[in-house]
VMD Tcl script that draws the C-alpha trace (Angstrom):
set ca {
  {171.02 152.78 85.41}
  {169.67 149.94 83.47}
  {165.94 149.55 82.92}
  {164.71 146.06 82.54}
  {161.73 145.65 80.26}
  {159.49 142.75 81.10}
  {157.57 141.24 78.23}
  {153.96 140.41 78.99}
  {153.34 136.78 79.60}
  {151.50 134.86 76.95}
  {147.81 134.63 77.53}
  {147.97 130.91 77.31}
  {149.72 128.03 75.70}
  {150.19 128.22 71.97}
  {147.37 126.22 70.45}
  {148.29 123.13 68.57}
  {147.62 123.07 64.86}
  {144.04 122.25 64.21}
  {143.36 118.79 62.95}
  {142.22 118.47 59.42}
  {138.48 117.99 59.34}
  {137.24 114.99 57.38}
  {135.73 115.77 53.99}
  {131.97 115.37 54.02}
  {130.71 113.78 50.84}
  {127.07 114.09 49.87}
  {125.89 110.65 48.84}
  {123.75 110.02 45.79}
  {120.83 109.03 48.01}
  {121.21 112.21 50.04}
  {121.34 114.31 46.90}
  {118.20 112.69 45.51}
  {116.44 113.16 48.85}
  {117.43 116.81 48.88}
  {116.07 117.41 45.38}
  {112.86 115.58 46.22}
  {112.34 117.82 49.25}
  {112.92 120.90 47.10}
  {110.48 119.74 44.43}
  {107.61 118.81 46.73}
  {108.04 121.83 49.03}
  {107.48 124.35 46.23}
  {103.85 125.39 45.93}
  {103.91 125.49 42.13}
  {104.67 121.76 42.00}
  {101.43 120.73 43.65}
  {99.38 123.17 41.59}
  {100.98 122.04 38.34}
  {100.55 118.33 38.95}
  {97.03 118.83 40.28}
  {96.07 120.85 37.23}
  {97.58 118.18 34.97}
  {95.45 115.42 36.51}
  {92.22 117.43 36.66}
  {92.60 118.71 33.11}
  {93.39 115.24 31.75}
  {90.33 113.70 33.40}
  {88.09 116.53 32.24}
  {89.30 116.42 28.65}
  {88.91 112.64 28.56}
  {85.30 112.99 29.69}
  {84.61 115.71 27.14}
  {86.18 113.83 24.25}
  {84.45 110.55 25.13}
  {81.07 112.28 25.40}
  {81.43 113.77 21.91}
  {81.10 110.34 20.30}
  {77.53 109.92 19.12}
  {76.58 106.72 17.35}
  {73.11 108.16 16.65}
  {71.38 105.02 17.79}
  {73.61 102.70 15.79}
  {74.64 99.36 17.23}
  {78.08 99.65 18.83}
  {78.79 96.05 17.91}
  {79.24 97.07 14.27}
  {82.22 99.27 15.24}
  {85.41 97.23 14.76}
  {87.24 96.38 17.97}
  {90.38 98.11 16.69}
  {88.49 101.36 16.15}
  {86.96 101.15 19.62}
  {90.39 100.69 21.21}
  {91.87 103.49 19.09}
  {89.19 105.98 20.08}
  {89.53 105.05 23.74}
  {93.30 105.55 23.51}
  {92.77 108.97 21.96}
  {90.43 109.99 24.75}
  {92.83 108.66 27.39}
  {95.79 110.65 26.08}
  {94.00 113.78 24.87}
  {95.21 115.63 27.96}
  {98.84 115.08 26.98}
  {98.51 117.70 24.23}
  {97.91 120.38 26.84}
  {99.66 118.68 29.75}
  {103.01 119.06 27.99}
  {102.70 122.82 28.41}
  {102.07 122.47 32.16}
  {105.03 120.20 32.85}
  {107.26 122.30 30.59}
  {106.53 125.36 32.72}
  {107.14 123.30 35.85}
  {110.47 122.09 34.49}
  {111.67 125.64 34.01}
  {110.44 126.77 37.44}
  {112.19 123.85 39.12}
  {115.60 125.43 38.43}
  {114.77 129.10 37.84}
  {113.24 129.32 41.31}
  {116.62 128.48 42.84}
  {118.31 131.23 40.82}
  {115.70 133.81 41.79}
  {115.92 133.02 45.52}
  {119.69 132.47 45.59}
  {119.31 128.88 46.79}
  {121.39 127.76 43.83}
  {124.51 129.01 45.69}
  {123.83 126.63 48.55}
  {123.17 123.79 46.13}
  {126.41 124.31 44.23}
  {128.36 124.78 47.45}
  {127.13 121.42 48.70}
  {127.91 119.83 45.32}
  {131.06 121.54 43.98}
  {131.14 119.30 40.91}
  {127.70 120.74 40.02}
  {126.76 118.08 37.46}
  {125.52 115.54 40.04}
  {123.13 118.19 41.34}
  {121.72 118.74 37.86}
  {121.50 115.00 37.28}
  {119.68 114.40 40.56}
  {117.26 117.24 39.84}
  {116.56 115.83 36.37}
  {116.02 112.29 37.69}
  {113.65 113.37 40.46}
  {111.69 115.58 38.08}
  {111.44 112.83 35.44}
  {110.29 110.09 37.82}
  {107.76 112.33 39.57}
  {106.34 113.69 36.32}
  {106.18 110.23 34.76}
  {104.27 108.82 37.74}
  {101.84 111.74 37.86}
  {101.45 111.56 34.08}
  {100.77 107.84 34.31}
  {98.15 108.45 36.98}
  {96.49 111.06 34.76}
  {96.43 108.84 31.65}
  {95.21 105.80 33.62}
  {92.54 107.94 35.28}
  {91.58 109.31 31.89}
  {91.19 105.76 30.60}
  {88.83 104.92 33.46}
  {86.78 108.06 32.87}
  {86.62 107.58 29.08}
  {85.81 103.88 29.32}
  {82.99 104.63 31.76}
  {81.47 107.21 29.41}
  {81.89 105.09 26.28}
  {80.48 101.98 27.97}
  {77.08 103.65 27.93}
  {77.17 103.41 24.16}
  {78.46 99.87 24.18}
  {82.10 100.62 23.35}
  {84.72 98.69 25.26}
  {88.47 98.16 25.10}
  {90.79 96.56 27.61}
  {93.56 98.59 29.17}
  {95.96 95.78 28.31}
  {95.13 95.99 24.63}
  {98.41 97.21 23.04}
  {96.44 99.83 21.11}
  {95.43 101.33 24.46}
  {98.30 100.43 26.79}
  {101.16 101.71 24.64}
  {99.68 105.21 24.17}
  {98.88 105.41 27.89}
  {102.48 104.56 28.80}
  {103.92 106.62 25.94}
  {101.99 109.71 26.96}
  {103.32 109.51 30.52}
  {106.86 108.91 29.23}
  {106.69 111.95 26.96}
  {105.48 114.18 29.81}
  {108.48 113.12 31.90}
  {110.92 113.75 29.05}
  {109.54 117.16 28.10}
  {109.75 118.25 31.76}
  {113.46 117.39 31.84}
  {113.98 119.13 28.49}
  {112.45 122.27 30.00}
  {114.71 121.87 33.05}
  {117.74 122.03 30.77}
  {116.42 125.14 29.02}
  {115.71 126.77 32.38}
  {119.28 126.05 33.50}
  {120.63 127.67 30.35}
  {118.45 130.78 30.54}
  {118.42 131.07 34.39}
  {115.20 133.07 34.26}
  {111.66 131.94 34.88}
  {109.98 134.21 32.35}
  {112.73 133.79 29.76}
  {112.90 130.02 30.15}
  {109.13 129.63 29.87}
  {109.10 131.80 26.75}
  {111.83 129.72 25.11}
  {110.27 126.36 26.00}
  {106.75 127.31 24.94}
  {108.16 128.81 21.77}
  {109.83 125.50 20.90}
  {106.96 123.27 22.00}
  {103.96 125.32 20.88}
  {104.89 128.21 18.60}
  {107.54 126.66 16.35}
  {105.26 123.86 15.00}
  {102.54 126.41 14.23}
  {104.96 128.66 12.36}
  {106.39 125.83 10.26}
  {102.90 124.62 9.36}
  {102.19 128.06 7.89}
  {105.26 127.97 5.63}
  {104.23 126.37 2.29}
  {107.59 124.84 1.44}
  {108.88 121.29 1.26}
  {111.67 121.86 3.77}
  {109.22 123.09 6.41}
  {107.08 119.98 5.96}
  {110.21 117.84 6.22}
  {111.28 119.48 9.49}
  {107.88 119.18 11.21}
  {108.17 115.49 12.24}
  {111.48 116.19 13.98}
  {110.28 118.90 16.34}
  {110.26 117.75 19.93}
  {106.52 118.20 20.49}
  {105.50 116.60 17.19}
  {107.81 113.64 17.68}
  {106.61 113.23 21.26}
  {102.94 113.20 20.27}
  {103.56 110.89 17.33}
  {105.59 108.61 19.63}
  {102.45 107.07 21.10}
  {100.84 106.64 17.69}
  {97.86 108.99 17.77}
  {98.92 111.64 15.27}
  {101.42 111.79 12.44}
  {103.13 114.90 11.09}
  {104.89 113.12 8.28}
  {103.65 111.78 4.97}
  {105.96 108.81 5.46}
  {105.19 106.58 8.49}
  {107.82 106.92 11.21}
  {108.44 104.17 13.74}
  {107.79 105.01 17.39}
  {111.40 104.36 18.34}
  {112.56 106.96 15.80}
  {110.25 109.51 17.44}
  {111.67 108.51 20.82}
  {115.21 109.07 19.55}
  {114.19 112.51 18.27}
  {112.80 113.47 21.68}
  {115.91 112.11 23.39}
  {118.06 114.09 20.97}
  {116.34 117.34 21.94}
  {116.69 116.33 25.57}
  {120.40 115.61 25.17}
  {121.06 118.98 23.54}
  {119.23 120.74 26.36}
  {121.07 118.91 29.14}
  {124.50 119.12 27.50}
  {124.12 122.87 27.04}
  {122.92 123.20 30.62}
  {125.85 121.13 31.92}
  {128.46 123.15 30.05}
  {127.09 126.51 31.16}
  {126.53 125.31 34.72}
  {130.21 124.40 34.99}
  {131.51 127.60 33.41}
  {129.28 130.27 34.90}
  {129.16 131.59 38.42}
  {126.05 130.99 40.47}
}
mol new
graphics top color blue
foreach p $ca { graphics top sphere $p radius 0.5 }
foreach p [lrange $ca 0 end-1] q [lrange $ca 1 end] { graphics top cylinder $p $q radius 0.2 }
display resetview
């Protein structure tokens, strides 16, 4: 007796091969928009920029109010000296503002590592470098604009205080305008430099320690070393070159042109971003 085995019928027709889905490319505009949303949605961004503006205005008022002509006629003060003092008061906040934006630059990237958002970012941008470039561009433009608002506001505050003593200087006087623009430019560049360091270290506390060590501690240490080589290195530190870039303080016995200081700052920035780019490509998220 033969037993016939009946195979179960197929549940349904064999599905056709799935069509290849089109590759979704994130445009440059979309990437910039994404980074802008990230930057403005973080609470530390608003606090940092707000503190930068408030501190700059307050320090400008304090510095302008310290000038006491002791009843002397302000007309005897040369116009160049009036413009120079007003420029110093307008950019006095940059000395301390660089520390604020440096911390913000580190937190901009370290926050993504601490929350794990960096995995989503790198998944959306497999090449990785465009993501870093977009983050750097958004951070630079935003910091430059906020820095410009703080230096312009500081000019208005300082000019109002100094006008009571008869001191005046136009904003469009090159002695005033160039430091105001240069201070805002330096704040934007130092923020991106800190972003590169934060990408290398991948830690908020560690990145802040490294950046503040380079910007604040290293110049102080070298000033305490009584040797010729230490004095020769001082003008080429990123913070010293950045401050000297807008012509208010010199750390060199030999005058250095502003464009040389700018190249020094850009050199530090390039080293930071190149190191960040290499490690971002090689390391896992």
